[in-house]
N, C-alpha and C positions, 0 to 999 in steps of 0.2 A: 639803415636807418637806427632802426632799433639796438646793434650792437654798436655806434657810436653814441648812442643814449646811455646806455649801460655802459661804457667805456668810462663816461665823462659825469655819470652818477654821484662813482666814490669821492671823486676828485672834488667835487661840489659840496659831499657830505662833510666830508674830512678836514676842507678847508675854510668853510664857514664856519665849523667848532670851532676850530683851532687859532685865535686872532694873537696880535703880539702882545698886549696886556693880558692875557691869560696866565702867565709864567712867573707874573710879579704878585699877584693879588693872594696869597694863602702864606699863610705864616707857618717858617719852616723850622723854625728852633725847637719845634719837639718832635720832628720827623725823624722815626729811626731808618736806617736803612735795609732793604728788602730782602738783600742780598750780602753775606759776608763778600768780604774783599781783603785780597794780600795785602795789595798798593793801593788803598781807597786814598781820594783825592778830595780837596774839601773847595768845593763850588757855591760856597758862600748861600744866602739864601734861595741861588735858583736851583738847588740840588736836584737831580733828577727824581728823587726819592719823593718828592713831591707828587710824579705821577703817579696813577694806578695800575698802569698797563706795562710788563717786563716782560720781555723775550731773550733768546739766549741768539746767537749766530753759530752753525758750527762747521767744522770738515773732518774730514780722516783722519785730524790728529788729534781728535778731542779722543779716540780710540772709542771701544764697547761705551755704550750710554744707557742706564735704567732709564728710558722714557715713563714709567711710570712713577719712578720716583720725580722726575724732573716735573713733572705734572702737578702732583703733592706738594711741591715747593711751595708752586703759585706761578709757575712760567706759563705767559698766557700766548706764546708764537715763537716759531724757530723759524730762522731763515738757516737755509741748508745749502749746501756748497754742490753745484750740478757739474760744471761743465768749465774748463780752462781754454783759451783760445781755437782754435779748429781741432784740436786731434786730440784733448783731455778730460777724463771725467774722473770722478770723484769716485776710488773704490768704494764708499761707506755711502751713500748717494742713495741707492735703491734702500737696503737696509735702513738708512734713519728716516728718510721721507714715512715709509709705509710703516716704519712702530711709530712714529710720532700720531701720522692718523690713526695707528687703533690705540694710543693715549691719548685721542680727543683732543691734540695739540694743532692750533691751524697753524699750516705749514707754507712755506716758498720754497723752490729753489732758485741758485744764483749763479751767474755766469760771471766770469772772470775775464774781462777782457784787453785781449793782445792790439796793441795797434803794428802790430809788425802781420798781420792776417787781414783780412777784406771783412767787411762785415757781414756781409752775404755767408762767407765761409764762416763762419761763427755763427753765424745764426742755423745754418743747413745743420751744424754739428752739433748748437743745441737742440734742434726741434727734433734730431733723429735720436736724441739719447733720452730726451725729457718727455714722458708721456702727458698728457693732459689729465692725464688724474694726480700727478705729482705739483698741478699747479696750482691749487685748494686759492692761497694767495698769490697775488700777483708776481710774475717773476723779476729778478732783480737783475738789474747791469750792472757789474760791479768796475765803477771808472776812477781810476787812480794810475799814476804813476808807478810802473815795473822798475825802482833801479836797482833793485837786486837779482833781478833775473839774469841768467848767461847768455836766453838767447835774445831776448828780447829786449832794449832800453830807448827805443827810438821813441822820437816826443814829436809829434808833428804839430802842425800851424792849430790852433785853436779854430778857426774855422773849417779844416780837416778833422780836428775831436769833433765836433758837432755832429760834422754832416754825416759820420761814420756812427756815433751814439744815436742819428735817428733812424738813418737805415736799418741798425740792430734792431734798434725797439718797434719800428714798425713792421718788420716783420713777423717780433713777436706777439703782437699787438693781432694782426690779421689772424695768424695760427691760435693764439691760446682766447682770444676773442678780450682779455684783458692788459690797459695802461701799463706797462711796467716800470716798479719804481727804482728810481738812481740811486745806489752808494757812492757816495765817493767822502774825500779826506781834505781838508784842508787847502793845502797847495794847490791838487787838481784842481776844486772850486775857483780858486782864485785866479789858477792859470787859464782855465776853460770857461769855467759855467756862471759866473758873477751876472747876474739878472736875464739868463736863460731857461729855457724848460719850464716855464713857470705854472705849465697846469698839468705836471707831471709831480709825484708824490716824490720826495728827499730821505733819504737815510745817509745820515751827517754824521762823522766819526769825531768825536772831539773828548780827547780823554782825561784835558787838562782843565780846558775853559769850558762857558755853557756856550752853544754853539751861537746866541747873539752874540756874543763878542767875537767870534771869528769867521765867521759866516757874513758877507756881505748882503745883507736885507734879505738872507734864503730865508724863504719858511720851511719849516721840517717836517716831516709828520715822523721819524725814526731817529731817535739820538744813539746811538752807540759811545755808553761814555766811561767802559772800562773794560781792558782783555782781561784783567785778572780777576774776575770774581771768581765766587765757590758756588756751586750748583749742585745739591744733593743729585745721586746720580752721574755724577759725569769728575771722573779724575782731571784732578790737576786744573789748571787758568782756563777759563772761557768767559768768552767775550758777552757783553750781557749792554741790552739797547733798553730804550724806553718809548713808550710810546705818546706823540703829545697830546693827545684829548683823553677825556673822560673815558668810563669804566662802560658808560653807554653811548658815547662816540664810537669806542671800538667794538659794541658788538651791533649796533647797526652799519659802522662801514663794511665786519668781516664778512655779516649776512649778505651787503650788497655784492660785496666784490665776490665770493664765493660761489655765488648764481652768475655770475657775468662770464657765458661761455656763448 
């Protein structure tokens, strides 16, 4: 029971802090971008830069990272690719999460899901390759259609998608003691997740419009708003994400989830 309470506490804390009206009550005309962007988008009055907490997501394709510079630039968190399917590990994962930890950046591993493998096989693979010390923030399930894959373009029914996701997340929550975050894209969410998994945090991708315009009635915790960001300490373009709540919300949430083990 104590583990269940710990798992639900961060959800209640964050969701109670971030209401749908939060995004509309701040004047944004004078807010400058927090990071440079080689292809910036105009989000109008609902710019991601009105949010105080921003972070990155990275994989081996980001190459060598100077994590101290990343931290000093104002990055507050890092989602780090760990595994993919039932047999792939990102070659930079162990290096990245340990260096992020050394730099004092809260970090979380993510898993890219393949619907051509079972939920249990993928959960087994994730658990075998991601130590509990690498799960400071809750683990992330990256659920999106993989249309560019050469090996798996299978699109099961929405019912199967949700059942597979739930099984995978239940396995991770039981092992790590933290309820996973769901990362998704507009089309995948539209096809499978509208009005589903309301007691999970969502990390949504929306690089042209505010999430409120493209995710039907979805309360989100993290917003991936660009893939062309410029982060000191990282060469090339970088994905940047905004946290929905205030800096105080962030501190409370991190404190809660980092000890929920």
